[in-house]
N, C-alpha and C positions, 0 to 999 in steps of 0.2 A: 297428856297427849293420847288421843284415841288410837287404838290398834287399827291397822288397816283392815278394811272389810274383806272377807274371804268368801269365795263361792266354790261350789263343788265342781268336779270335772264336767258333769252334765249341765249344771246350772250356768256355766259360762256361755252356753249357746241356747239354753232352753227358753229364756224369758220371752223372746219374740217368736221363736220357732214353734212353741207349743200352741199358740193361739189358733193358727189355721187348723191344726189337728183337733183341738177341743171344739171348735165351732161346728165341725161336721157332726160330732156325736151329740152335742147339745141341740142342734137343729133336729136331728132325728128323734131325740127324746121328746121335744115339744110336740111332735106330730104323732107319736106312738099311740096306737089305739088300744083297745082292750083285747087284742089277740093274745092267745096263750103263748107263754114263753116256750121256745124250743126245749125239748127234753132230751136227756141223754138216752142212748149213746149219740154223741155229736159227730159230725163229719170230721175228717182228718185235716183240720184247718192249717196246722203247721206244715203239712205236706204241700200246701199250695204256695208257700213262700219260695222266692227265687233261690236256686242252688248256689248263687254267688254270695249268699248271706254268711256273715261271720259270727253274728250273735243272733240266736233264735230263742224265742220264748213262747210258751203256751200256758194260758191261765184259765182255769175253770172258775168263773166269777160266781156262779150260783152256789150259795153256801159258804162263800169265802169273801163276802163283801167287805168285812172289816179288814182283812189282810190287804185286799185290793186298795181300799181307801188309805191305809197306812203307808203302803209303798208309793202310791201316787202323790201323797202329801210330801213324802221325802223328795220326790222329783219336782216339787214346787207347784203342784196344782191345788187350787182352792177347794177346801172340803165342800163348800156350798155348791160348787159346780160338779163335783165328783159323784155325790150320792145319787142324784137323779139319773145319771148316765149308767151307773152300775146296776141300778134297778132294772134297766132295760137290756142288760148284756148277760148272755148265758156263758159264752166262752170267747176268748180273745187270743189271737196269735199275732206275733210281730217279729220283725227282724231288721237288722242293720247290716250294711256293707261297709266295713271299716277301710280306711285309706291310711296306709302306713301304720296300722295298729291304733289309730286315733279315733276320737269320737267328736263329731261336730254335727249335731242333729239339724242344724239350719241349712246344711248343704249336702250332707252325705245321703246316699240312697237309703231310705227307710220305707218299710212296707208293713201293712197291717190288714188283718182279716177279723171282722167282728161278727159273731152270731148272736142275734137277739131280735128285737122288735124295731125294724127300720122300714117305715112306709114309703117305699120308693116313688110312688105316684105323685107325691107332693114335695118330695125332698128338695128338688131343685129350686122351688119357690122360696125356700127359707135359708139357703146356704149363704146368701149375701151377694153383693155386687162383685166381689172378687172371684166368684165362681161362674164359669161360662160353660153352657152345655156344648159338648163336642160330639155326642152321639146319643142314641136312646139310652137313658139312665146312666149316662156318663158325663162327668164335668171336669174341666181343667181349672185349677185353683192357684193360689199364690205360692211362691217359692218352689215352683215346679211340681207341685202335688197334683195328682189325678185321683178321681173318685169314681167308682162304679157301684151300682146297686143292682146286681143280677136277680135279686128276689127281695121280698119283703122281710127276709130273715138274715140276709148277708150284705155286708158292706166291704168293699175292697178299696184300700187306700195305698197309694204308692208314689214314690218319686222316681220315675224313670222306667218302671217295669210293670205297669198296670196290665199290659197284655200278657205278661208271663203269669201273673196271678190268675187271670181269667182262664188262660189255657190250662194251667195246672189244676184248677177247680174242675174242669171238664174231663181232663185226661189222666188224673191221678197224681201227676207232679213228682216232686222230690220226696224221698223218704229219709228222714233223719234218724239213722240207726242208733246214734248215741243219745238222742233226746229221750229222757225217761218216759216210757209209754203210759204208765199208770201213776199220775201225780196230779195233785191239785194245782201246783205251780211247777213247771218244768222249764229249765234254761240250759242252753248249750252254747259254748264258745268253742270255735275251732280255728281260731287265729292265734298262733303262738305269740305274736307280738302283743296282741290285746291281752292275753292271759298274763304275760310277763309284766305288763303295766298295772294290771289289776291285782296280781298276786306275785310280788317280787320273788318269793322263794321258788316259784315254778318257772322262772325265766330260764330258758335254755334247756329245760328238762321236760316240759309238758306242752303238747301241741293241741290238746282238746280237754275240755272240762265240762261236766254236766252237774246240774243241781236239781234235786227233787225235794219239794215240800209236800208232806202228806198230813192232812188234818186228822188228829185223834180227838174225837169228841170229848170235851171236858178237860182236856190235858194240854192242848196247844198243837204245835206242828213238829213232826219228826223231820229231821234234816239229813239228807244223804248227798254227799259230794263225791263224784268220781273224777279222778285225775288220770288222764291217758298220757303216759310218757311217750316221747318221740321215739324212744327205743325201749321195748319191754324189759330189757335187761337193767334199765335204770330205775325200775319200780322199787326195788329193794333199797337203793340209795336215796330215793326221794322220801321214804318214810321217816327217817330221823330228821331230815330237813323240815318236813312238815310238822313234826312234833315240836321242834325247836321254835318254829314260827308261832305255833299255837300257844306255847308256853309264854312267849313274849307278849302275844296279843292279850290273852286272858289274864296272865299274871300281873300285867301293868294296869288292868282295868280298875276303875274306881267303884265299879258295881260288884257287890259280893256275889250276885247271881251269875255274873260272867266268870268270875274267878272260879266258882264252883263247877263250871262246865269242864274245866281241865281234867277233872277226875271222871267225868262221864263220857268223854269223847272216846270213840273207838276208831283205830286206824289199822288197816290191814292191806297187805299187798296181794292182789289177785293175779291171774294170768296175764292180763293186758292192762291193768289199771291199779290205782291205789284208791281204796274206798275209805272215806271218812264219814262216820255216822254219829248222830246225837239222838238221845231219847227226846220225846216231845218237850218243847220249850214254850213258854207263854208268848202271846202275841207281842206284849211289851218288850220282852227280852229279844224276840226275833227282830223287831223293829230296831232295837238298839244295835244288834249285830250288823244289820243291813246298813245302818247309818255310819258304821265304821269303814265301809268299803269305799275305795276311791271314787266310785261312780256317784256316791252320795256325799261323802265326807267333805268337810270344809278344807279348802286348800289356800295357801298363802297367795 
């Protein structure tokens, strides 16, 4: 008797939902010219995201295409579709607004800003019949998505808050103080219910979490996690709970590389947070660790 097929928390909703998102970037890639890729320093893309967002990420794709491809593959995107899009993207920022701490990307408000090569003058002609022009360089698409191309370097994509992204781009917008400012990949969760679902040991103790991945040439990616307790006085109590959770996670792993991480992890309580850090790990090991998170991991 075959075991029942399982899907990840994200995959339950992504099969159909990802297609409209991917079509936007594939269309832009097909039309990209020989313009020079935008160079750092990049504009503050994550600051343009709506303040209602519960999960925020910023990813510098240039120089990190392999990591981007690995993470997108975990989310179910086809490698043959990913590579050409990544070649045209310099930096990417995205966010989600969770409802009751849950994730359903087919209906929840999702938002994205991409900096790269996006020839807006002909973009509308290749978006497909599901996309209808609503204003100059703006289109309405399936599943409530809206797209704007304010320049040949910027694409704004949103379900429900396109005007917010456009306004924040012009006026400065939201500043995410806990989002790591200097990181190749930065992520912030500030919904306690979402954090508790993703990291059970943090349930009831932590109301914000940030992740920073920094590339160390020839060695892999250094990992830094910041846990922000709902009450700073709980920071000391959270340290042993986190150590116990890591011991269970790494100790039960079938991979010797993961087991070895237990001796390398560093956990310390700071004034308003608990900091977990790891020395550089290989891309393969990083992908394995990401695959164990509820966002990606197979569920019954």
